[in-house]
C-alpha positions as CSV (number, residue, x, y, z in Angstrom):
1,X,5.5,-11.1,-20.6
2,X,2.1,-11.3,-18.9
3,X,0.1,-9.5,-21.6
4,X,-1.3,-7.0,-19.0
5,X,-3.9,-4.5,-20.1
6,X,-5.5,-1.6,-18.4
7,X,-8.3,-3.8,-17.0
8,X,-5.7,-6.1,-15.4
9,X,-3.8,-3.2,-13.8
10,X,-7.0,-1.9,-12.3
11,X,-7.5,-5.0,-10.2
12,X,-5.9,-6.4,-7.1
13,X,-2.7,-8.1,-8.2
14,X,-0.5,-10.6,-6.4
15,X,3.1,-11.4,-7.4
16,X,4.4,-14.8,-6.3
17,X,8.2,-15.2,-5.9
18,X,8.8,-11.6,-6.9
19,X,12.3,-11.2,-5.4
20,X,14.2,-8.0,-5.8
21,X,12.2,-6.7,-8.8
22,X,10.7,-3.3,-9.4
23,X,7.2,-4.4,-10.5
24,X,5.6,-3.6,-7.2
25,X,7.4,-0.3,-6.7
26,X,6.6,0.9,-10.2
27,X,2.9,0.0,-10.2
28,X,2.3,1.1,-6.6
29,X,3.8,4.5,-7.5
30,X,1.1,4.7,-10.2
31,X,-1.7,4.0,-7.7
32,X,-2.2,0.3,-8.6
33,X,-2.9,-2.4,-6.0
34,X,0.0,-4.9,-5.8
35,X,1.2,-7.3,-3.1
36,X,4.4,-9.3,-3.6
37,X,5.4,-12.5,-1.7
38,X,8.8,-14.1,-1.4
39,X,10.8,-15.8,1.4
40,X,13.5,-13.2,0.6
41,X,11.3,-10.6,2.4
42,X,12.2,-12.0,5.8
43,X,15.4,-10.0,5.8
44,X,16.3,-6.3,5.7
45,X,16.9,-4.0,2.7
46,X,20.6,-3.9,3.6
47,X,20.9,-7.7,3.7
48,X,19.2,-7.9,0.3
49,X,21.4,-5.2,-1.1
50,X,24.5,-7.1,0.1
51,X,23.2,-10.3,-1.6
52,X,22.7,-8.4,-4.9
53,X,26.2,-7.0,-4.8
54,X,27.7,-10.4,-4.1
55,X,25.8,-12.3,-6.9
56,X,25.2,-9.7,-9.6
57,X,28.6,-10.1,-11.3
58,X,28.3,-13.9,-11.3
59,X,24.8,-13.7,-12.9
60,X,26.0,-11.4,-15.6
61,X,29.1,-13.5,-16.3
62,X,26.8,-16.5,-16.8
63,X,24.6,-14.4,-19.2
64,X,27.7,-13.6,-21.2
65,X,28.6,-17.3,-21.5
66,X,25.1,-18.1,-22.6
67,X,24.1,-15.1,-24.6
68,X,23.4,-17.2,-27.8
69,X,20.4,-18.6,-25.9
70,X,18.6,-15.2,-25.8
71,X,16.9,-12.9,-28.3
72,X,18.5,-9.4,-28.2
73,X,15.6,-7.4,-29.4
74,X,13.8,-6.0,-26.4
75,X,17.2,-5.7,-24.7
76,X,20.0,-4.8,-27.2
77,X,23.1,-5.9,-25.3
78,X,24.5,-7.6,-22.3
79,X,25.6,-4.2,-21.0
80,X,22.1,-2.8,-21.3
81,X,20.7,-5.8,-19.6
82,X,23.0,-5.3,-16.7
83,X,22.0,-1.6,-16.4
84,X,18.3,-2.3,-16.5
85,X,18.5,-5.1,-14.0
86,X,20.5,-3.1,-11.6
87,X,18.2,-0.1,-12.0
88,X,15.2,-2.3,-11.2
89,X,16.8,-3.8,-8.1
90,X,17.8,-0.3,-6.9
91,X,14.2,0.8,-7.3
92,X,13.1,-2.2,-5.3
93,X,15.6,-1.5,-2.5
94,X,14.4,2.1,-2.3
95,X,10.8,1.1,-2.1
96,X,11.2,-2.0,0.1
97,X,11.2,-0.4,3.6
98,X,8.0,1.6,2.9
99,X,6.4,-1.4,1.1
100,X,7.1,-3.6,4.1
101,X,5.2,-1.2,6.4
102,X,2.3,-1.0,3.9
103,X,2.2,-4.9,3.7
104,X,3.1,-4.8,0.0
105,X,6.1,-7.1,0.5
106,X,5.2,-10.1,2.6
107,X,7.3,-13.1,3.6
108,X,5.5,-16.1,2.1
109,X,6.1,-18.8,-0.5
110,X,4.2,-21.3,-2.6
111,X,2.5,-23.7,-2.3
112,X,0.9,-22.0,0.8
113,X,-0.3,-18.4,0.7
114,X,-1.6,-16.4,3.7
115,X,-4.6,-14.9,2.0
116,X,-8.4,-15.4,2.0
117,X,-10.2,-17.1,-0.9
118,X,-10.6,-14.6,-3.8
119,X,-8.5,-11.9,-2.2
120,X,-7.0,-10.9,-5.6
121,X,-8.2,-10.5,-9.1
122,X,-4.9,-11.7,-10.7
123,X,-2.0,-13.7,-9.5
124,X,1.3,-13.7,-11.4
125,X,4.5,-15.7,-11.2
126,X,7.6,-15.2,-13.4
127,X,10.8,-17.3,-13.7
128,X,9.9,-19.7,-10.8
129,X,7.3,-22.2,-11.8
130,X,8.2,-24.3,-14.8
131,X,11.7,-22.8,-14.9
132,X,12.8,-25.0,-12.1
133,X,11.0,-28.1,-13.3
134,X,13.8,-30.5,-12.2
135,X,13.9,-29.0,-8.7
136,X,10.1,-28.6,-8.3
137,X,8.1,-31.7,-9.2
138,X,4.7,-31.9,-10.9
139,X,2.9,-32.2,-7.5
140,X,4.5,-29.0,-6.3
141,X,3.4,-27.2,-9.4
142,X,-0.2,-28.5,-9.1
143,X,-0.4,-27.5,-5.5
144,X,1.2,-24.1,-6.1
145,X,-1.1,-23.2,-9.0
146,X,-4.2,-24.5,-7.2
147,X,-3.2,-22.2,-4.3
148,X,-2.8,-19.2,-6.6
149,X,-6.2,-19.9,-8.1
150,X,-7.7,-20.2,-4.7
151,X,-6.6,-16.6,-3.8
152,X,-7.1,-15.1,-7.2
153,X,-9.7,-15.3,-10.0
154,X,-7.0,-15.6,-12.6
155,X,-3.4,-16.9,-12.7
156,X,-0.7,-16.2,-15.3
157,X,2.8,-17.8,-15.3
158,X,5.7,-17.0,-17.5
159,X,7.8,-18.5,-19.1
160,X,7.0,-22.1,-19.8
161,X,10.7,-23.2,-20.3
162,X,12.9,-24.9,-17.8
163,X,16.5,-24.1,-17.1
164,X,18.5,-24.8,-20.2
165,X,15.8,-23.6,-22.6
166,X,13.8,-26.9,-23.0
167,X,10.0,-26.9,-22.7
168,X,8.9,-27.9,-19.2
169,X,7.5,-31.4,-19.1
170,X,4.9,-30.2,-16.5
171,X,3.0,-27.8,-18.8
172,X,0.9,-30.3,-20.7
173,X,0.1,-32.3,-17.6
174,X,-0.9,-29.1,-15.8
175,X,-3.3,-28.1,-18.6
176,X,-4.9,-31.5,-18.5
177,X,-5.2,-31.6,-14.7
178,X,-6.9,-28.2,-14.4
179,X,-9.5,-29.1,-17.0
180,X,-11.0,-31.4,-14.3
181,X,-10.7,-28.8,-11.5
182,X,-13.4,-26.3,-12.6
183,X,-10.8,-24.1,-14.2
184,X,-9.9,-23.1,-17.8
185,X,-6.3,-23.6,-18.6
186,X,-4.7,-22.2,-21.8
187,X,-1.2,-21.6,-23.2
188,X,-0.9,-18.3,-24.9
189,X,1.7,-16.6,-27.0
190,X,2.8,-13.1,-25.7
191,X,4.7,-10.3,-27.4
192,X,7.8,-10.6,-25.2
193,X,10.6,-13.0,-25.9
194,X,14.0,-12.8,-24.3
195,X,14.9,-16.4,-23.7
196,X,14.7,-18.1,-27.1
197,X,11.3,-19.9,-27.4
198,X,10.2,-18.3,-24.2
199,X,7.2,-16.3,-25.5
200,X,4.4,-18.3,-24.0
201,X,2.5,-18.0,-20.7
202,X,0.0,-20.2,-18.9
203,X,-3.3,-18.7,-18.0
204,X,-5.7,-20.3,-15.5
205,X,-9.2,-18.9,-14.8
206,X,-11.8,-20.2,-12.4
207,X,-15.0,-21.3,-13.9
208,X,-18.0,-19.4,-12.7
209,X,-20.5,-21.4,-10.7
210,X,-23.7,-22.2,-12.5
């Protein structure tokens, strides 16, 4: 979904709003440098696991009701989706205590991040910005993306759809706004599509000083 290559994986990566995902665990196990931030990381592994057990069935029931809104290519069925998601969350739970001690999982949230300017090469955010366009207004998106670009040389956000599958009204305004902020903003098609029409990401790159 982020069109990551070997050069990207070799840099310092930041995940914003990562939640109970296995991205950090999997890449850290391969020796890559990843830090994840989320307000969820204020609680224990046991508390997160209880929350997963409580909500997982509800989430999957909702997926069954709305399965016509998705492309079943990368994931062949609802059952396989449930298996993969649960496996990823279990891998996260297993890694979480160690990751906390190594400062790979930090309690923080956009639009303010506890890092120095340029602390990372690449900042990523999936299924947070743009997805919640009705709940998070344009100003929040601008501040959040500006903050990500402050701490990282490049920012990538996926997908660009809001809840319900419609294109987020913020995307075009974001691209226009960052054109005047010494940044290059582009919308790019990626190879991954699960939510119908959700195969585009936003890429922001800081312009080099003259």
